[in-house]
N, C-alpha and C positions, 0 to 999 in steps of 0.2 A: 889185548882183548881180541877174541875171534870175531871176524867180520862175516864169516860164511854161514852163520847160524840162520836157519829158516824160521819164518814166523810160526809161532805156536798159538793156537786159539786159547783164549782165556779159560773156556770151559775145560780144556784139557789140562791147563796149568793147575787149575783148582782141583781137578779130579785126580790127576796122577803125577803132579809136579814133585820133583825131588829137591829137598832142601840143600842148598849149596850149589845147585846146578845153574848154568846160564841159560837164559831164555830171551827170545825176541818176541815182544808183543806189539801189536798195532791196533789202534782203535780211536774212539772219540772221547774227549774229556767230558766227564760229568761234573766234577767239582775240583777246586783247588783250595787248599788251606795252607797258610804260611805260618811257620813257627818262629818264635824269637831266637831259637837256637841256630838259625841259618839253614833251614831246610824246609821243604814243602811236601805236603801230602796231596797227591794227584790221583783221583779215581778215574780209571779208564774202563770203557766197556766196548766190546767189539761185536755184540749181537749174538754171540755163540751161546750165551746163557744170561739169565736174569742178573746175576751178581757181577759187579765190577771187580777189578783188581786194583789194590792200592799200590801206588808207586811212591817210593821215597826218593826224592830228588834233593840233593844237598848243594850247598854253595860252592862245592868243589868242581861242579860241572862247568865246563868252559862257557856255556851259554846260559848259566843260571840267571844272571842279572838281565841279560838281553832278551831271553825268550821264556824261560820257565816262569818267571814272575809276571809274564804277560799272558800266560795261558788262561783261556776263558772256556766256558761251557760251549761245546760244539767243535772245538779245534781237533784236528786229527793229528796223532803223534805216533812215532815209533820209539820204543824203549828197549834198549839192551841192558840186561841187568842180571843180578844173582837173586835167586829165590831164598827167602829167609822166613823163619817163624815170626808171626806178628804178635807183639806184646799188647796191642790195643784190642778193644772190644769190636766185635762185628766181623772180623775176618781172622782166619787161621794163619794165612801167609801173606806176604807182601814182597814186592820186587824192588830191590835196591838198585837204582839206576846207575849204570856206568856211563851211559850215553842216552840223551833224549833229543830227538829230532822232531821239529814241527813240520808236518807234511802239508797241512792246510789250515790257515787261520779262519776264525769266525768272528766277525764284528759284533761285539756284545751289544751295541746300540741297535743293531738290525736283526740279530738272530732271534727268532720268535719263541725259542724254547728255553728262555732264561729262567722262568719260574718253574718250581717243582711240579705244580699241578695246573692243568688246563682242562677246560670242559671238552668232552668228546665232540660237541658241536663245533667248537673252534678248531679242533685238530682235524676234522674232516675238510676244512678249508685249506689245510696244508698237508695233504696226503703224501706229499713228497718228503716230508720231514717227520711225520708221526711215527714211523717205524723206530725212531731213535728213543721214543719214550718207553717206559717199563711195560705199560699195558699193551702197546701194539707190537713191541718186540716179542712179548709172551704169546700174543695171538698168532704171530707168524710162526713161532716154533711149534705151538700146539697144532696149528693147521698143517704144518709139514709132517709132524709125527702122525697125525690122524690119516693123512693121505698115504703115508708109507704103510700104516697098519691096514688100511683098506685093501691095498694091492696085495699085501702079505696074506690077508684072510682068503682072498679068492685064489691066489696062486697056490697056496697050500692045498686047496681043494681041487686043483686041476682045471680051473676055469681059464678060458682064453680071453685075454684083454683085447677088446674090439674098439676100433676108432670109427664111430658112426659119423655120417655127414653133418656138417654144420649148416650147409645150404640144402634145403629140401623143397620138394613140391607138394608134400602132404602135411596135414594137420593132425597130429596124433591125438590131441585132446578134443578136437572138434569145436574149440571155443572161439577160434578166429582171431585171437589176440596175438598176432604174429608180426614181426618186422619184415617189411618187403625188401627184397634184394633186386636191384635193377641197374642197368647201365643206360637206360633211356634218360634223355634230358627232360626233367619233369615239366618244365614250362612249355615244351614242344613235343610232348609224348604223342606218337602216332595213334590215331583212333580208327576203329572199325565198328560200324553199327552203333555209334555213340559211346563206345567204351574203349579203354586203352588196348591197343593191338599188341599183346605180348608175343605174338609170333615174330615180331621184329626185335625182340629183346635178346639178351645174350644167350639165354637158354631156350628161347623159342616158346616159353610158357611162363606163367607166374611162378616166382620163386620166393622163398622166405627163409629167415633164420629159424633153426629148429627149436621146438619146445620140448623135445624128448628124442632120445635115440632108441626108444623101445621097439618101434615097428621094424626098423632095420636090424636091431639085435635079434629079433625073432627069426629072421632069415638065417642067421648063423647058428642060433640055438638049434634050429631044425636041420642042421647039417653037422654040427660039431658037439652037440650035447649041452654044454654049459659055457656061457660067455658072460662078460660084463662090460659095461661102458662106464667111463668116468671122465666127463668132459663138460664144456660150457654149454648152457642152454639159455634161451631168451624168451621173455614174455613182454609183449607190448601192452602191459596193463598199467593204466594211468593211476597208479596207487602210490600215495606218499606215506605209507605206514611203516612202522618199525620192523615189519615182517616181510616186506616185499622188495625185490630187486628186479631190474630189467635184464640183467645178465648175472647168472649164477651157475654153480656147478652141480651136476647130478650124478649119482651113483645108481646104475640100473643093471642088475643081473637078470638074465633070462635062462631058464633051465628046461630042457626037453625031458619028457617022461616024468614030469613032476606035477603033482596035484596041489591043491590049496594047503593041505597039511604039511607037505614038504616045503612049500613056500614059507609058511609060518616058522617052521623049524629053522630054516636058513636065516630068516630075518632076525630072529631072537638070538641065535648064535653070533650073528654079525654084530649086533649092538653090544652084546656082552664082551666080545673080544676087543672091539674098538675102545670101549670104556676102560677095560683092564689095561690095554696097551698105553693109553694116554696117562693113566695114573702111574704106571711104572716108568715110562720114558720121559715124562714131563713133570716129575714130582715137584720141583722148585717152582715152576710156572703155575701149576695147579694150586699150590699153597698160596701163591700170590693172589690168584683169582678168589680163592676161598676167604682170604683175609680182607681184600680191598673191594671186591665186586659183589660177591654173594656167598655168605658163610655156609650155604647149604649145598654148594656144587659137589664137593667131595663126598659128603654123606649120601647125597642122592645117587651118585654114580655107584658107590659101593653097595647101596641097597639094590639097584637094578641088576648089578652083577650077580648078587646072591639070590634074588627072588625069582620065582616062577612068574611067567606072563600068563595071566588068566584070560581064557578065550570066552567071549560072549557073542551071541548073535546080535545083530542090529535090533531085532525085535525085542530081545531081552533087555537091551540097553534102553530102548524107548520106554518099555514098561517100568523100569527102575526110575528113569527120569520123571515120568508122569506122576509117580507116587512120591517123589521127593518133595520135601517141604522147603523148597528153595525158590527164591524170586528170580528166575532166569530172565535175562533181557530178551532172549529170543524164545518164542513158543516152541513146545515140543509136540510133534505129531508124527505118526508113522508116515513115511514118504518124504519128510523134510530132511535136508542135509544137516548134520550135527555141527554146531559151532564149538569153538575152543572151550567156552564155558561149560558146555555139556560134557565134552571129552575129559576135561580136567576134573569135573565133579565125579565121574565114574572112577578115575584113577585115585583121586585124593580123598574122596569122602566115602566111596563104596568099597573099593578093592584095597585101598592103601598100597598101591603099587601099579605096575604096568598092566595094560589091557590090550588084547587083540580083539578088535570088533570085526565080525565077518557077516556075510550074507546080507548085503545092502539091497534096497529096492533098485530094480534095473533102471528106473527112470532118472536116478540121480548119479548114475555111474556111466563110464565111457562105453562106447559101442563094442569094444573088443573083449569085454569081460564075459565069461561063460555063464550061460543061463542055468540056474538050478532047476531041478525037476518040478518045483512048485510053479514055475513060469513067472513068478513075481520078483524073485531076487536073483542076484548074481553072486558068483564065487569070488567076492572081493574081500580084501582085508585092509584094515588100517591099524597100525601099531601106535598105541597111545601111551604117553609117559607123563608123569606129574610135571606141573609147572607150565607146559606148553600144549599138551594134547597130542595131535597127530604128528608123528615124526617119520613114519614110513607108510606109503600107500602102495598096494599091489593087488594082484588077482591071478586066478587061473584064467588063461586066455581061451577065447572061443575057438575050438578046433573043427567045428562042423561048417562046411561050405555054405549050405543053404541058410543055416541060422545066422551066420556072419553076414551074408549078403542082405538078408532081411533087416538086420540091425543097422547096417550102413545106410540103407535107404530110410529107415525110421529116423536116423540122426540127421537127415537132410543132406547127406554127403553123396557125391557122385561115385558110384561103383567103379567107373572107368579110371578114376584117380587111384584106386586101390586094387587094380587088376593083379598086380604082383603079390599083394598081401593075400588076396583071395586064392591065388594060385597055390600058395603054400598049403591050403586046405584041400587041394585036389590031388596032390602028389605026395603020398606018404605022410599024411597029417598025423599028428601025435599029440597027446595031452602035454601042455607046457604052461609054465607059470613064470612070473617075475614080479619085481617090485622096484619102486623108485624112492630115493632118499635125497632130499636137498642138502648138499654138503654144508652150506652156510647155516641152515637151521640147526644142524647137528652141532656145529661149532658154537653157535649161540647157547645151546643147551649145556654143553660141556663147560664153557667159560662163565656162564651166568650173565653175559653182556646183554643189555636190553634191546639194543638196536642192531639189526642185521647189517647195517652199513659199516659197523665197526669190526666185522669179522672177515671182510673181503678186502684185499689190498686197495682196489680202486673201485668204489661203488658206482654203479650205473643206475640212476634213478631219474624220474621225470624232471627235465630241466637241468640235469647235471651230467656233463660230459667232460669234466676237467681231467687233465692228465691223459 
């Protein structure tokens, strides 16, 4: 038997394996069944795909009695064997073991994944082991495929991938819900005039974890044309809902010489390509989610790929909602921010498909959004989809210096903190636009999982800093 064979991932064996050829596979035992005929069926999975590979281990193996018959769920093994057609149901091929080596034992009395099904709440308490389950292995593969598709989308269009700072001195959203970054000893922080003296801190000024890379991305967009960021962002929002995380990933493109219409076109093309890619590249995993999590995920994605996104103004949306014979939990009035129940109603009951809502009242949107000629609304857009509502938020950015300065002051922000942002409007200013998409919200939508904590490897939420 050849000992120089390299490991082959199970996904590759199942996809391109040749009957009669030798392979080495390594992975973790899912199940073991013993036959009276003196052999065992061992299912092994290595995380490369949802399916496991059935191993046939017979009593002729030197360690059959001493090790094979002791295998339990969770043990890691190496198997050298010959690929054969499988006469049994559920798999087309199986690996007939010529050698089986236990690489790591798992105590069945202590290993917490002995049962086939566990609640997602329980699995969050063992985030170091939950990737070994079908659901979270599938989430990881879908997340990986979607990240790859996002980069491919922008790279194919000539965008520059930009790494914006994680530590920042500005608040993009103006909400103040930011994590502080400091090297000062909190119990003995130096004070000046009754407040903490940040001049003696590491950066000589207050610093925070970023809530968005947008403002910095605008710098490069106004020099290089089209850029995008894809990285971690942080919100110190004390919210324990199924839709909120303290640490999450954001996708944020910024485009120079681009108006709101161009922004909408890019956002729609972006979503359609990501949805199409995940259905193509993760067919087995998506079938799993469609069968066990939400039977509508595949039909919903297919619908969004094929349908046009209907554009409505905020004012048109409010008029529709006011006439609706629906008992909304939150009242509908012009000037109020729409809730997910309103957004879903527009998608599911009115349009029966995706909606792009534009031209929001300036009072409920961020300071950097461009004012419309009516003086009441801004060139904002929210892309709404069935089941969740808003999935993308964006706008054409304000490119006029005096208007932006006034809006910064109206928002109660200090213009001196944004001197560089204002400078961009003084030296070769140009129309520019962009949007932001929460990566985890997108994964939730694609997989049908109800809680956002189940689509990120290690959720950061109030009171939870495990792992």
